[in-house]
N, C-alpha and C positions, 0 to 999 in steps of 0.2 A: 138667792140672796137670803133667805131663812137657814137654808141647810147650812151655808158657808158659815152665817153667823153662831149658829148652835155650836158647829163644829169649833170656832174659834174660842168660844166661852167655854164649852168642855175642855178642850185641850189647856186653856190657861188654869182653869181650876183644877186639873188632873195636876198640871206641873207644879202649880203652889201646894197642893196638899203633899205631892212628894217631897217638895223642899223643905215644907214644915216638919216633917217627919224626918227628913237626913238633918236636919241644922236646928232641931227645937232649940237649943241654947238662944241662939243668935233670935229666934222668933218668940221669945219668950216674953218680951216686952211690946207684941203686937196687939192691939186693943182687940177684944171680941168683936167679931163681924166685920173686919177689918183684913185689908191685904196689903202688905208691903210693898210699895213699887218704888222705882230708881228712875229719876227722871233728869235729863241734861244729855247735851250732843258730846261733852267731852268731860267734864265732871259731873259727877251724878249725885243728886241728892235724894235722901229718903224721905218718902211719904208714906202715910198710911191713908187707903181709900176705903169706902165702904162697899161691901160685897155687891150692894145693891145698884153700885154705878155700872156693873160690869154688864147690864144689859140695855144700857143708855146708848142712843145711837152714836152721840158725841164722843163716849167713852172707848165705843166698840172700834171708832176710827183710829182712835190712838194705840188699839189693841191690834189693829191690823198692821200699823205700821210697826210695831214691834215683833209683830210675827214675820213680817217679810225681811225685818232688818237681822233680826236675831234669833228667830225661830222659838221653839220652848224650850229648849236644853240651855237654860241660863243659870249659872251656877251661883248666882249672887244671894240667894233666899229672899228673890222678889222679882217680880216682873221689871226689865227694863224697856222704859217708853223714850224712844230717841226724839225727843222735842225740846223746846227752848223750854226752862223751868216756868216762864212769865206766862207760856201758851197754855201749859197744864194747869197752873193756877186758874186762868181765865176760864178753862172747861169745867175745872171742878167746881169753881166758886159758883158758876150758873149752874150746874148741877144742884148743889148746894140748897139754892135758892127756889127752886122750881118743885 
């Protein structure tokens, strides 16, 4: 599990760095220490999440779902997370308060 988690985190970080260099104009408004994610099942809304969330087990579950559905080749300039917006907000708000 630990190796898989590390692989997912490294893959996500590499993809984000690659996307940031390719689409610097789109990324110029991303706060320092955050990554853009697109959340939603059909219509996606853009959120910025702290990089520190990438190692939290609840957020890693979301990353695993994203990897299963989309892989790491995501041309949007941020990670796409296939869950309902309300579920994403619930997870991230719990991370923010912990």
